[in-house]
All heavy atoms as an XYZ file, in Angstrom:
953
protein
N    -111.009     21.557     34.343
C    -110.583     21.895     35.687
C    -109.555     20.898     36.185
O    -108.712     21.225     36.993
C    -111.813     21.934     36.650
C    -111.389     22.300     37.984
S    -112.622     22.722     39.250
C    -114.064     22.058     38.712
N    -109.723     19.621     35.743
C    -108.760     18.612     36.239
C    -107.363     18.840     35.792
O    -106.405     18.640     36.567
C    -109.198     17.176     35.778
C    -108.406     16.113     36.513
C    -109.073     17.000     34.274
C    -108.779     16.001     38.019
N    -107.129     19.507     34.621
C    -105.756     19.822     34.201
C    -105.112     20.872     35.097
O    -103.970     20.832     35.356
C    -105.744     20.242     32.752
C    -106.046     19.148     31.702
C    -106.053     19.773     30.325
C    -105.043     18.006     31.800
N    -106.028     21.837     35.599
C    -105.539     22.813     36.495
C    -105.101     22.199     37.827
O    -104.121     22.601     38.486
C    -106.541     23.904     36.753
C    -106.680     24.824     35.536
C    -107.689     24.872     34.586
C    -105.689     25.723     35.046
N    -107.435     25.768     33.632
C    -106.249     26.345     33.856
C    -104.468     26.194     35.488
C    -105.573     27.341     33.187
C    -103.806     27.159     34.764
C    -104.374     27.750     33.672
N    -105.855     21.255     38.270
C    -105.548     20.524     39.507
C    -104.166     19.749     39.357
O    -103.381     19.684     40.269
C    -106.607     19.595     39.946
S    -108.018     20.545     40.766
N    -103.977     19.121     38.131
C    -102.717     18.504     37.863
C    -101.600     19.464     37.978
O    -100.462     19.203     38.560
C    -102.701     17.886     36.478
C    -103.495     16.686     36.188
C    -103.808     16.211     35.032
C    -103.984     15.895     37.260
C    -104.537     15.040     34.759
C    -104.742     14.703     37.072
C    -105.067     14.356     35.821
O    -105.767     13.201     35.543
N    -101.807     20.684     37.396
C    -100.753     21.717     37.461
C    -100.488     22.138     38.874
O     -99.333     22.288     39.307
C    -101.109     22.881     36.603
C    -100.137     24.013     36.610
C     -98.725     23.567     36.015
C    -100.670     25.226     35.771
N    -101.548     22.266     39.697
C    -101.334     22.702     41.111
C    -100.582     21.589     41.814
O     -99.673     21.905     42.554
C    -102.792     22.899     41.729
C    -103.386     24.204     41.196
C    -102.679     22.970     43.278
C    -104.899     24.352     41.582
N    -100.883     20.316     41.598
C    -100.206     19.223     42.276
C     -98.742     19.267     41.878
O     -97.912     19.131     42.734
C    -100.853     17.916     41.855
C    -100.458     16.708     42.685
C     -99.339     15.977     42.546
C    -101.164     16.173     43.716
N     -99.287     14.955     43.537
C    -100.455     15.055     44.279
C    -102.390     16.477     44.344
C    -100.854     14.309     45.352
C    -102.842     15.698     45.377
C    -102.094     14.624     45.911
N     -98.468     19.470     40.639
C     -97.123     19.539     40.091
C     -96.397     20.714     40.801
O     -95.236     20.525     41.295
C     -97.104     19.754     38.572
C     -95.766     20.137     38.017
C     -94.776     19.167     37.877
C     -95.417     21.446     37.648
C     -93.507     19.487     37.329
C     -94.239     21.776     37.194
C     -93.269     20.817     36.953
O     -92.049     21.137     36.558
N     -96.945     21.937     40.856
C     -96.279     23.103     41.452
C     -96.003     22.887     42.905
O     -95.034     23.311     43.377
C     -97.176     24.326     41.158
C     -97.256     24.767     39.723
C     -98.228     25.885     39.544
C     -95.818     25.137     39.138
N     -96.943     22.272     43.656
C     -96.723     22.047     45.075
C     -95.540     21.070     45.190
O     -94.657     21.281     46.106
C     -97.981     21.430     45.773
C     -97.723     20.978     47.135
C     -99.124     22.523     45.794
N     -95.428     20.039     44.369
C     -94.396     19.114     44.435
C     -93.037     19.775     44.123
O     -92.042     19.605     44.806
C     -94.587     17.914     43.454
O     -95.856     17.266     43.844
C     -93.473     16.891     43.508
N     -93.013     20.621     43.063
C     -91.869     21.281     42.684
C     -91.431     22.243     43.848
O     -90.202     22.349     44.247
C     -92.027     22.161     41.420
C     -90.818     23.120     41.209
C     -92.137     21.294     40.313
N     -92.357     22.876     44.539
C     -92.071     23.749     45.639
C     -91.383     22.967     46.809
O     -90.374     23.418     47.317
C     -93.320     24.409     46.188
C     -93.124     25.247     47.407
C     -92.670     26.554     47.266
C     -93.466     24.778     48.668
C     -92.421     27.343     48.425
C     -93.174     25.532     49.792
C     -92.674     26.887     49.663
N     -91.902     21.791     47.059
C     -91.320     20.960     48.176
C     -90.023     20.250     47.824
O     -89.290     19.893     48.722
C     -92.398     19.963     48.676
C     -93.400     20.604     49.536
N     -94.634     20.943     48.987
C     -93.480     20.896     50.827
C     -95.360     21.463     49.989
N     -94.656     21.448     51.094
N     -89.824     19.884     46.587
C     -88.657     19.069     46.172
C     -87.787     19.678     45.086
O     -87.120     18.988     44.440
C     -89.255     17.770     45.662
C     -90.011     16.948     46.594
N     -89.438     16.201     47.585
C     -91.414     16.928     46.871
C     -90.405     15.698     48.323
N     -91.545     16.078     47.894
N     -87.859     21.038     44.991
C     -87.083     21.714     43.952
C     -85.598     21.309     43.974
O     -84.978     21.255     45.068
C     -87.242     23.223     44.059
C     -86.471     23.876     42.965
C     -86.965     23.976     41.716
C     -85.252     24.535     43.215
C     -86.363     24.646     40.675
C     -84.574     25.247     42.217
C     -85.132     25.290     40.921
N     -85.002     20.973     42.828
C     -83.663     20.756     42.662
C     -83.164     21.694     41.577
O     -83.551     21.611     40.437
C     -83.457     19.275     42.268
C     -81.975     18.854     42.133
O     -81.102     19.755     42.111
O     -81.742     17.652     42.189
N     -82.164     22.537     41.932
C     -81.690     23.521     40.981
C     -80.779     22.920     39.949
O     -80.291     23.705     39.054
C     -80.937     24.489     41.838
C     -80.439     23.736     43.014
C     -81.521     22.762     43.303
N     -80.477     21.663     39.924
C     -79.597     21.014     38.962
C     -80.076     21.290     37.497
O     -81.238     20.900     37.186
C     -79.542     19.537     39.283
O     -78.882     18.846     38.164
N     -79.260     21.932     36.688
C     -79.703     22.168     35.275
C     -79.992     20.838     34.554
O     -80.776     20.878     33.667
C     -78.545     22.914     34.739
C     -77.665     23.407     35.864
C     -77.934     22.488     37.011
N     -79.314     19.792     34.858
C     -79.538     18.526     34.246
C     -80.976     18.120     34.233
O     -81.512     17.648     33.192
C     -78.666     17.447     34.890
C     -78.670     16.156     34.238
C     -77.783     15.129     34.835
N     -77.916     13.843     34.210
C     -77.832     12.739     34.794
N     -77.529     12.733     36.081
N     -78.055     11.604     34.195
N     -81.639     18.188     35.336
C     -83.071     17.812     35.460
C     -83.926     18.667     34.508
O     -84.737     18.126     33.686
C     -83.607     17.974     36.907
C     -83.032     16.954     37.801
C     -85.106     17.951     36.906
C     -83.385     17.147     39.252
N     -83.695     19.941     34.507
C     -84.503     20.870     33.741
C     -84.225     20.819     32.265
O     -85.166     20.893     31.400
C     -84.409     22.287     34.345
C     -84.769     22.174     35.755
C     -83.903     22.322     36.804
C     -86.046     22.010     36.351
N     -84.565     22.247     37.987
C     -85.925     21.927     37.763
C     -87.377     21.793     35.845
C     -86.968     21.758     38.601
C     -88.348     21.560     36.637
C     -88.213     21.623     38.001
N     -82.939     20.651     31.896
C     -82.545     20.526     30.459
C     -83.092     19.158     29.860
O     -83.609     19.160     28.766
C     -81.021     20.614     30.287
C     -80.501     22.025     30.602
C     -78.964     22.026     30.565
C     -81.049     23.058     29.593
N     -82.962     18.111     30.644
C     -83.496     16.839     30.183
C     -85.021     16.951     30.014
O     -85.558     16.441     29.004
C     -83.234     15.681     31.189
C     -81.781     15.198     31.090
O     -81.097     15.415     30.079
N     -81.323     14.582     32.198
N     -85.685     17.581     30.900
C     -87.149     17.759     30.817
C     -87.497     18.581     29.559
O     -88.475     18.322     28.884
C     -87.668     18.420     32.053
O     -87.497     17.523     33.182
N     -86.683     19.671     29.274
C     -86.960     20.486     28.111
C     -86.761     19.606     26.805
O     -87.470     19.711     25.886
C     -86.024     21.732     28.073
C     -86.416     22.836     28.919
C     -85.324     23.905     28.950
C     -87.737     23.450     28.500
N     -85.755     18.751     26.806
C     -85.483     17.956     25.648
C     -86.544     16.914     25.431
O     -87.076     16.746     24.334
N     -87.018     16.274     26.504
C     -88.184     15.306     26.351
C     -89.393     16.117     25.956
O     -90.161     15.570     25.108
C     -88.392     14.588     27.772
C     -87.193     13.639     27.990
C     -89.674     13.915     27.797
C     -87.161     13.062     29.430
N     -89.639     17.242     26.525
C     -90.793     18.075     26.068
C     -90.749     18.379     24.615
O     -91.764     18.283     23.939
C     -90.738     19.436     26.955
O     -91.804     20.248     26.435
N     -89.618     18.708     24.115
C     -89.518     19.006     22.664
C     -89.813     17.827     21.854
O     -90.617     17.891     20.859
C     -88.105     19.592     22.408
N     -89.194     16.728     22.117
C     -89.388     15.477     21.332
C     -90.862     15.038     21.389
O     -91.457     14.800     20.362
C     -88.493     14.356     21.856
C     -88.802     13.026     21.201
C     -86.980     14.722     21.545
N     -91.335     14.866     22.572
C     -92.763     14.383     22.772
C     -93.734     15.430     22.239
O     -94.759     15.066     21.625
C     -93.064     13.989     24.209
C     -92.106     12.931     24.729
C     -94.470     13.561     24.404
C     -92.151     11.572     23.972
N     -93.495     16.744     22.542
C     -94.432     17.752     22.058
C     -94.571     17.733     20.551
O     -95.690     17.905     19.986
N     -93.408     17.668     19.886
C     -93.451     17.653     18.406
C     -94.221     16.401     17.920
O     -95.069     16.446     17.018
C     -92.063     17.689     17.807
C     -92.076     17.352     16.334
C     -91.416     19.025     18.025
N     -93.945     15.248     18.557
C     -94.648     14.044     18.168
C     -96.188     14.155     18.342
O     -96.963     13.809     17.438
C     -94.193     12.824     18.918
N     -96.622     14.734     19.505
C     -98.009     14.980     19.692
C     -98.546     15.962     18.705
O     -99.702     15.752     18.215
C     -98.264     15.531     21.149
C     -97.977     14.509     22.302
C     -97.980     15.218     23.646
C     -99.011     13.377     22.278
N     -97.830     16.992     18.450
C     -98.345     17.985     17.473
C     -98.496     17.377     16.084
O     -99.515     17.570     15.391
C     -97.317     19.172     17.404
C     -97.737     20.477     16.836
C     -98.951     21.007     17.530
C     -96.595     21.427     16.849
N     -97.513     16.546     15.671
C     -97.654     15.865     14.399
C     -98.782     14.910     14.321
O     -99.472     14.802     13.299
C     -96.338     15.093     14.094
C     -95.110     16.008     13.782
C     -93.865     15.171     13.678
C     -95.322     16.816     12.511
N     -99.063     14.180     15.427
C    -100.104     13.251     15.420
C    -101.464     13.984     15.403
O    -102.418     13.449     14.756
C    -100.081     12.325     16.684
O    -100.419     13.058     17.856
N    -101.531     15.138     15.929
C    -102.844     15.849     15.878
C    -102.991     16.546     14.569
O    -104.109     16.634     14.003
C    -102.870     16.929     17.043
C    -103.116     16.317     18.394
C    -103.118     17.425     19.408
C    -104.373     15.497     18.523
N    -101.922     17.033     13.959
C    -102.013     17.759     12.633
C    -102.370     16.789     11.567
O    -103.014     17.209     10.606
C    -100.646     18.373     12.335
C    -100.490     19.723     13.066
O    -101.447     20.261     13.552
N     -99.273     20.198     13.120
N    -102.087     15.484     11.706
C    -102.465     14.576     10.640
C    -103.977     14.349     10.653
O    -104.604     13.941      9.672
C    -101.781     13.230     10.853
O    -102.216     12.603     11.980
N    -104.630     14.645     11.749
C    -106.110     14.435     11.861
C    -106.882     15.753     11.713
O    -108.110     15.686     11.753
C    -106.446     13.907     13.227
C    -105.827     12.497     13.459
O    -105.702     11.738     12.520
N    -105.406     12.231     14.666
N    -106.256     16.857     11.556
C    -106.943     18.139     11.535
C    -106.236     19.137     10.559
O    -105.101     19.164     10.413
C    -106.934     18.755     12.948
C    -107.648     20.014     13.057
C    -107.294     20.822     14.277
N    -107.444     20.029     15.481
C    -107.385     20.619     16.643
N    -107.128     21.902     16.741
N    -107.512     19.979     17.764
N    -107.114     19.903      9.955
C    -106.484     21.001      9.134
C    -106.919     22.373      9.762
O    -107.781     22.433     10.526
C    -107.056     20.838      7.716
O    -108.438     21.046      7.665
N    -106.145     23.365      9.362
C    -106.430     24.663      9.871
C    -105.453     25.024     11.014
O    -104.551     24.357     11.344
N    -105.780     26.245     11.591
C    -104.922     26.741     12.669
C    -105.169     26.098     13.965
O    -106.314     25.803     14.316
C    -105.221     28.261     12.821
C    -104.507     29.050     11.678
C    -104.503     30.505     12.054
N    -103.655     30.617     13.248
C    -103.360     31.775     13.776
N    -103.613     32.889     13.193
N    -102.581     31.851     14.816
N    -104.180     25.868     14.759
C    -104.259     25.315     16.080
C    -104.275     26.377     17.091
O    -103.531     27.466     16.935
C    -103.049     24.392     16.280
C    -103.006     23.773     17.723
C    -102.087     22.690     17.799
N    -102.120     21.648     16.759
C    -103.126     20.764     16.676
N    -104.046     20.778     17.576
N    -103.123     19.859     15.673
N    -105.044     26.202     18.133
C    -105.021     27.161     19.277
C    -103.692     27.240     19.909
O    -103.120     26.137     20.271
C    -106.156     26.704     20.197
C    -106.228     27.572     21.462
O    -105.787     28.734     21.387
O    -106.675     27.017     22.526
N    -103.053     28.405     20.133
C    -101.764     28.444     20.728
C    -101.704     27.807     22.128
O    -100.702     27.257     22.611
C    -101.438     29.952     20.833
C    -102.293     30.585     19.821
C    -103.573     29.699     19.721
N    -102.869     27.984     22.927
C    -102.816     27.358     24.232
C    -102.800     25.841     24.191
O    -102.129     25.233     24.963
C    -104.113     27.878     24.956
C    -104.305     27.279     26.337
C    -105.344     26.458     26.733
C    -103.442     27.479     27.435
N    -105.126     26.173     28.032
C    -104.035     26.746     28.508
C    -102.324     28.188     27.672
C    -103.480     26.710     29.795
C    -101.761     28.198     28.927
C    -102.327     27.421     29.973
N    -103.471     25.300     23.181
C    -103.415     23.836     23.043
C    -101.967     23.324     22.680
O    -101.512     22.376     23.275
C    -104.406     23.399     21.904
C    -104.465     21.937     21.665
C    -105.406     21.558     20.559
O    -105.531     22.314     19.603
O    -106.106     20.538     20.725
N    -101.337     24.087     21.782
C     -99.907     23.794     21.451
C     -99.036     23.920     22.635
O     -98.213     23.019     22.862
C     -99.480     24.714     20.296
O    -100.343     24.541     19.197
C     -98.017     24.366     19.891
N     -99.208     24.936     23.427
C     -98.375     25.106     24.633
C     -98.587     23.888     25.532
O     -97.593     23.310     26.109
C     -98.806     26.420     25.348
C     -98.109     26.621     26.648
C     -96.747     26.910     26.728
C     -98.828     26.503     27.872
C     -96.175     27.127     27.939
C     -98.223     26.692     29.013
C     -96.835     27.043     29.096
N     -99.845     23.475     25.713
C    -100.063     22.246     26.630
C     -99.394     21.038     26.104
O     -98.982     20.232     26.902
C    -101.604     22.078     26.792
C    -102.321     23.114     27.670
C    -103.736     22.697     28.005
N    -104.379     21.918     26.958
C    -105.506     22.301     26.347
N    -106.049     23.491     26.607
N    -106.021     21.521     25.427
N     -99.413     20.868     24.804
C     -98.745     19.644     24.206
C     -97.286     19.550     24.567
O     -96.729     18.473     24.658
C     -98.932     19.624     22.669
C    -100.350     19.396     22.194
C    -100.386     19.549     20.658
C    -100.915     18.118     22.582
N     -96.655     20.736     24.826
C     -95.283     20.712     25.197
C     -95.099     20.820     26.709
O     -94.063     20.262     27.240
C     -94.518     21.873     24.508
C     -94.331     21.683     23.079
C     -95.302     22.008     22.084
C     -93.139     21.161     22.567
C     -95.077     21.776     20.785
C     -92.942     20.896     21.247
C     -93.899     21.207     20.342
N     -96.011     21.477     27.406
C     -95.883     21.570     28.822
C     -96.073     20.294     29.619
O     -95.329     20.033     30.481
C     -96.927     22.615     29.382
C     -96.965     22.882     30.892
C     -95.683     23.539     31.274
C     -98.195     23.737     31.259
N     -97.070     19.479     29.117
C     -97.332     18.251     29.834
C     -96.142     17.276     29.869
O     -95.792     16.784     30.988
C     -98.566     17.579     29.314
C     -99.847     18.294     29.816
S    -101.354     17.424     29.426
C    -101.857     18.181     27.995
N     -95.446     17.051     28.779
C     -94.280     16.176     28.875
C     -93.199     16.803     29.782
O     -92.444     16.052     30.430
C     -93.821     16.029     27.440
C     -94.919     16.461     26.540
C     -95.812     17.379     27.400
N     -93.045     18.117     29.711
C     -92.077     18.759     30.616
C     -92.333     18.512     32.041
O     -91.496     18.105     32.796
C     -91.995     20.284     30.289
C     -91.145     21.049     31.248
C     -89.738     21.048     31.005
C     -91.590     21.662     32.327
C     -88.912     21.687     31.907
C     -90.768     22.268     33.277
C     -89.423     22.326     33.055
N     -93.634     18.714     32.397
C     -94.054     18.485     33.847
C     -93.882     17.034     34.251
O     -93.412     16.810     35.339
C     -95.521     18.966     34.034
S     -95.749     20.731     33.839
N     -94.303     16.134     33.366
C     -94.144     14.665     33.711
C     -92.738     14.304     33.925
O     -92.372     13.636     34.936
C     -94.835     13.795     32.648
C     -94.492     12.331     32.819
C     -96.343     14.004     32.586
N     -91.855     14.715     32.992
C     -90.438     14.285     33.146
C     -89.759     14.933     34.276
O     -88.929     14.280     35.030
C     -89.705     14.539     31.862
O     -89.646     15.863     31.535
N     -90.039     16.187     34.546
C     -89.364     16.896     35.718
C     -89.987     16.379     37.023
O     -89.276     16.196     38.032
C     -89.519     18.422     35.651
O     -90.839     18.812     35.548
N     -91.302     16.101     37.013
C     -91.949     15.499     38.222
C     -91.228     14.197     38.616
O     -90.860     13.955     39.718
C     -93.422     15.345     38.002
C     -94.163     14.835     39.170
C     -94.834     15.791     40.003
C     -94.363     13.496     39.382
C     -95.579     15.346     41.141
C     -95.088     13.074     40.496
C     -95.688     14.008     41.330
N     -91.095     13.341     37.605
C     -90.496     12.038     37.882
C     -89.061     12.157     38.390
O     -88.667     11.362     39.245
C     -90.663     11.063     36.665
O     -89.826     11.529     35.634
N     -88.355     13.121     37.809
C     -86.961     13.344     38.314
C     -86.926     13.840     39.695
O     -86.060     13.390     40.518
C     -86.225     14.321     37.402
O     -86.047     13.760     36.111
N     -87.824     14.677     40.016
C     -87.799     15.324     41.372
C     -88.247     14.319     42.451
O     -87.784     14.401     43.607
C     -88.731     16.537     41.389
C     -88.301     17.760     40.600
C     -89.356     18.806     40.598
C     -86.952     18.283     41.160
N     -89.146     13.431     42.127
C     -89.662     12.498     43.215
C     -88.883     11.207     43.280
O     -89.095     10.460     44.191
C     -91.178     12.201     42.993
C     -91.470     11.327     41.814
C     -91.994     13.497     42.963
C     -92.838     10.770     41.728
N     -87.971     10.974     42.365
C     -87.229      9.740     42.363
C     -86.425      9.563     43.679
O     -85.724     10.471     44.124
C     -86.168      9.744     41.180
C     -85.398      8.466     41.123
C     -84.512      8.508     39.860
C     -83.718      7.209     39.809
N     -82.874      7.201     38.616
N     -86.706      8.392     44.323
C     -86.004      8.189     45.594
C     -86.545      8.894     46.752
O     -85.949      8.964     47.848
N     -87.621      9.652     46.665
C     -88.231     10.436     47.730
C     -89.328      9.719     48.528
O     -89.839     10.292     49.424
C     -88.844     11.751     47.117
C     -87.851     12.578     46.388
C     -86.839     13.255     47.346
O     -87.168     13.571     48.495
N     -85.629     13.378     46.951
N     -89.608      8.483     48.157
C     -90.580      7.703     48.928
C     -92.073      7.859     48.439
O     -93.023      7.470     49.220
N     -92.221      8.416     47.295
C     -93.582      8.623     46.819
C     -94.266      7.270     46.453
O     -93.540      6.341     46.013
C     -93.595      9.462     45.475
C     -93.551     10.925     45.728
C     -92.433     11.542     46.327
C     -94.564     11.749     45.370
C     -92.402     12.910     46.530
C     -94.604     13.080     45.547
C     -93.441     13.660     46.139
N     -95.491      7.140     46.652
C     -96.328      5.993     46.169
C     -97.067      6.495     45.009
O     -98.085      7.242     45.288
C     -97.196      5.454     47.385
C     -96.331      5.006     48.537
C     -98.024      4.309     46.836
C     -97.031      4.686     49.807
N     -96.719      6.123     43.845
C     -97.279      6.613     42.587
C     -96.994      8.156     42.573
O     -95.864      8.479     42.392
C     -98.771      6.264     42.462
C     -99.037      4.769     42.336
C    -100.568      4.557     42.305
C     -98.380      4.187     41.120
N     -98.019      8.956     42.778
C     -97.826     10.398     42.805
C     -98.079     10.959     44.168
O     -98.085     12.214     44.359
C     -98.616     11.155     41.750
C     -98.224     10.750     40.348
C    -100.100     10.908     41.956
N     -98.294     10.123     45.188
C     -98.688     10.483     46.482
C     -97.359     10.729     47.379
O     -96.561      9.802     47.521
C     -99.520      9.469     47.195
C    -100.753      9.045     46.304
C    -100.003      9.936     48.629
C    -101.656     10.186     46.039
N     -97.215     11.917     47.866
C     -95.980     12.200     48.640
C     -96.006     11.461     49.885
O     -97.011     11.161     50.544
C     -96.043     13.727     48.907
C     -97.430     14.097     48.721
C     -98.070     13.162     47.761
N     -94.868     11.184     50.469
C     -94.754     10.388     51.730
C     -95.088     11.226     52.973
O     -95.501     10.655     53.976
C     -93.283      9.901     51.717
C     -92.517     10.917     50.957
C     -93.552     11.408     49.888
N     -94.889     12.540     52.878
C     -95.205     13.373     54.085
C     -96.642     13.833     53.999
O     -97.128     14.407     52.967
C     -94.277     14.587     54.040
C     -92.814     14.225     54.382
C     -91.963     15.452     54.596
N     -92.256     16.586     53.792
C     -91.407     17.024     52.829
N     -90.262     16.452     52.618
N     -91.729     18.032     52.133
N     -97.346     13.654     55.072
C     -98.747     14.050     55.174
C     -98.947     15.530     54.959
O     -99.970     15.990     54.440
C     -99.372     13.582     56.518
C     -99.579     12.095     56.594
C    -100.261     11.698     57.869
N    -100.343     10.313     57.963
C    -100.888      9.642     58.870
N    -101.448     10.247     59.928
N    -100.918      8.339     58.878
N     -97.991     16.326     55.443
C     -98.174     17.745     55.369
C     -98.173     18.151     53.886
O     -98.955     19.041     53.463
C     -97.073     18.499     56.071
O     -95.730     18.149     55.641
N     -97.302     17.593     53.104
C     -97.212     17.938     51.669
C     -98.471     17.451     50.924
O     -99.020     18.129     50.114
C     -95.997     17.276     51.020
C     -95.789     17.568     49.600
C     -94.595     16.943     48.987
O     -93.699     16.490     49.719
O     -94.503     16.882     47.777
N     -99.000     16.282     51.307
C    -100.221     15.781     50.734
C    -101.379     16.677     51.081
O    -102.170     16.987     50.226
C    -100.491     14.361     51.201
C    -101.724     13.697     50.760
C    -101.838     13.564     49.250
C    -101.917     12.292     51.372
N    -101.366     17.131     52.349
C    -102.501     18.059     52.751
C    -102.471     19.341     51.969
O    -103.519     19.849     51.585
C    -102.361     18.316     54.269
N    -101.272     19.887     51.730
C    -101.118     21.166     50.939
C    -101.662     20.934     49.533
O    -102.436     21.719     49.023
C     -99.721     21.652     51.029
C     -99.552     22.830     50.047
C     -99.290     22.096     52.404
N    -101.198     19.807     48.925
C    -101.711     19.535     47.606
C    -103.175     19.418     47.476
O    -103.822     19.964     46.609
C    -101.048     18.267     47.074
O     -99.614     18.419     46.931
N    -103.771     18.605     48.377
C    -105.231     18.391     48.406
C    -106.017     19.652     48.702
O    -106.952     20.030     48.015
C    -105.567     17.247     49.345
C    -105.123     15.893     48.918
C    -105.418     14.919     50.134
C    -105.749     15.405     47.644
N    -105.506     20.365     49.685
C    -106.191     21.632     50.082
C    -106.137     22.684     48.943
O    -107.169     23.404     48.712
C    -105.576     22.207     51.335
N    -104.998     22.806     48.276
C    -104.870     23.764     47.241
C    -105.828     23.424     46.059
O    -106.486     24.284     45.498
C    -103.385     23.872     46.772
O    -102.580     24.098     47.877
C    -103.207     24.979     45.812
N    -105.828     22.168     45.723
C    -106.736     21.739     44.659
C    -108.189     21.917     44.979
O    -109.058     22.386     44.206
C    -106.496     20.261     44.320
S    -104.984     19.958     43.347
N    -108.548     21.604     46.258
C    -109.940     21.720     46.735
C    -110.261     23.278     46.745
O    -111.423     23.609     46.348
C    -110.091     21.215     48.140
N    -109.330     24.112     47.218
C    -109.661     25.582     47.222
C    -109.864     26.036     45.752
O    -110.807     26.861     45.514
C    -108.540     26.302     47.901
N    -109.049     25.593     44.855
C    -109.202     25.959     43.446
C    -110.600     25.531     42.913
O    -111.302     26.304     42.327
C    -108.101     25.408     42.600
C    -108.298     25.580     41.150
C    -108.094     26.866     40.556
C    -108.764     24.576     40.307
C    -108.328     27.110     39.217
C    -108.952     24.788     38.930
C    -108.729     26.075     38.360
N    -110.874     24.247     43.129
C    -112.216     23.639     42.599
C    -113.408     24.425     43.252
O    -114.407     24.743     42.534
C    -112.250     22.211     42.931
N    -113.308     24.681     44.520
C    -114.403     25.484     45.208
C    -114.492     26.855     44.704
O    -115.660     27.364     44.514
C    -114.097     25.563     46.691
O    -114.111     24.310     47.352
N    -113.404     27.511     44.389
C    -113.440     28.829     43.840
C    -114.110     28.865     42.394
O    -114.925     29.718     42.153
C    -112.056     29.379     43.684
O    -111.415     29.587     44.961
N    -113.715     27.912     41.635
C    -114.351     27.721     40.264
C    -115.826     27.522     40.400
O    -116.619     28.120     39.709
C    -113.621     26.625     39.464
C    -114.452     26.370     38.215
C    -112.237     27.072     39.131
N    -116.215     26.601     41.268
C    -117.648     26.265     41.520
C    -118.430     27.571     41.909
O    -119.514     27.870     41.380
C    -117.806     25.244     42.485
C    -119.206     24.859     42.913
C    -119.980     24.139     42.074
C    -119.740     25.340     44.094
C    -121.306     23.829     42.420
C    -121.076     25.082     44.390
C    -121.828     24.336     43.596
O    -123.134     23.998     43.898
N    -117.857     28.319     42.937
C    -118.565     29.527     43.370
C    -118.671     30.537     42.259
O    -119.730     31.225     42.104
C    -117.827     30.051     44.573
S    -117.982     29.091     46.058
N    -117.588     30.764     41.470
C    -117.595     31.735     40.494
C    -118.612     31.341     39.342
O    -119.326     32.222     38.803
C    -116.248     31.904     39.782
C    -115.184     32.582     40.739
C    -113.849     32.567     40.151
C    -115.570     34.053     41.015
N    -118.734     30.107     39.020
C    -119.761     29.678     38.083
C    -121.115     29.900     38.572
O    -122.022     30.313     37.800
C    -119.488     28.169     37.751
C    -118.353     28.019     36.772
C    -118.232     26.471     36.363
C    -117.099     26.290     35.456
N    -117.002     24.912     34.926
N    -121.370     29.629     39.857
C    -122.691     29.844     40.444
C    -123.039     31.322     40.391
O    -124.192     31.702     40.128
C    -122.712     29.335     41.916
C    -122.535     27.893     42.079
C    -123.797     27.037     42.319
N    -124.698     27.712     43.106
C    -125.736     27.103     43.672
N    -125.835     25.823     43.577
N    -126.635     27.776     44.354
N    -122.084     32.208     40.740
C    -122.328     33.629     40.721
C    -122.607     34.069     39.286
O    -123.546     34.889     39.092
C    -121.105     34.373     41.327
C    -121.009     34.093     42.797
C    -121.181     35.895     41.022
C    -119.708     34.606     43.379
N    -121.872     33.579     38.369
C    -122.058     33.948     36.936
C    -123.478     33.534     36.455
O    -124.161     34.303     35.842
C    -120.957     33.296     36.082
O    -121.179     33.576     34.680
N    -123.858     32.295     36.807
C    -125.206     31.856     36.380
C    -126.269     32.669     37.053
O    -127.348     32.927     36.446
C    -125.340     30.395     36.750
C    -124.783     29.402     35.682
C    -125.173     28.019     35.985
N    -123.976     27.210     35.794
C    -123.452     26.296     36.694
N    -124.073     26.147     37.831
N    -122.377     25.678     36.391
N    -126.112     32.994     38.343
C    -127.115     33.806     39.081
C    -127.250     35.162     38.387
O    -128.341     35.698     38.209
C    -126.746     33.903     40.518
N    -126.177     35.750     37.995
C    -126.208     37.040     37.287
C    -126.858     36.928     35.922
O    -127.651     37.835     35.525
C    -124.817     37.655     37.171
C    -124.228     38.208     38.403
C    -122.912     38.829     38.227
N    -122.404     39.345     39.462
C    -121.179     39.707     39.669
N    -120.275     39.669     38.789
N    -120.854     40.148     40.937
N    -126.637     35.909     35.211
C    -127.241     35.683     33.904
C    -128.709     35.462     34.071
O    -129.482     36.028     33.309
C    -126.620     34.457     33.188
C    -125.199     34.752     32.647
C    -124.627     33.499     32.062
O    -125.169     32.371     32.151
N    -123.428     33.626     31.413
N    -129.100     34.726     35.108
C    -130.543     34.468     35.315
C    -131.230     35.765     35.730
O    -132.333     36.056     35.226
C    -130.711     33.412     36.407
C    -130.321     32.043     36.007
O    -130.146     31.798     34.725
O    -130.114     31.167     36.841
N    -130.595     36.565     36.583
C    -131.135     37.859     36.966
C    -131.258     38.799     35.783
O    -132.245     39.562     35.649
C    -130.302     38.471     38.065
N    -130.295     38.786     34.867
C    -130.333     39.641     33.692
C    -131.419     39.261     32.712
O    -132.066     40.065     32.099
N    -131.644     37.907     32.619
C    -132.699     37.465     31.672
C    -134.056     37.683     32.183
O    -135.012     37.927     31.461
C    -132.505     35.987     31.378
O    -132.688     35.193     32.509
N    -134.246     37.758     33.576
C    -135.562     38.030     34.137
C    -135.877     39.519     33.950
O    -137.014     39.880     33.643
C    -135.582     37.638     35.655
C    -135.449     36.169     35.756
C    -136.782     38.132     36.319
C    -135.228     35.605     37.160
N    -134.873     40.386     34.135
C    -135.041     41.768     34.041
C    -135.255     42.346     32.617
O    -135.721     43.412     32.432
N    -134.920     41.516     31.615
C    -134.955     41.969     30.272
C    -136.221     41.916     29.563
O    -137.221     41.436     29.972
C    -133.967     41.136     29.423
């Protein structure tokens, strides 16, 4: 769930600080390719067999997000990854909290249904 919250934080930041400059996005793609391949190679040396496509996608997505995030927030007054505007921070935190609450509620509902199904069987 924490990776989803990272993605939410990233998307809120991109929404607030989007820069259409191709340079940012092309540099991020290049970094993603270089680091993604390195991560893939480091994992392949430790494992044999097929890799989950979602896992491979994440190995390339994370470096892309990190590099574009750092380009977008440069000179914007961020403290580490905390935005300087309270409204933006509130949106990021509220969105992550809403996601976490939704996941928690869905898991509780799923467990309750499983428990009810096992009692009736």
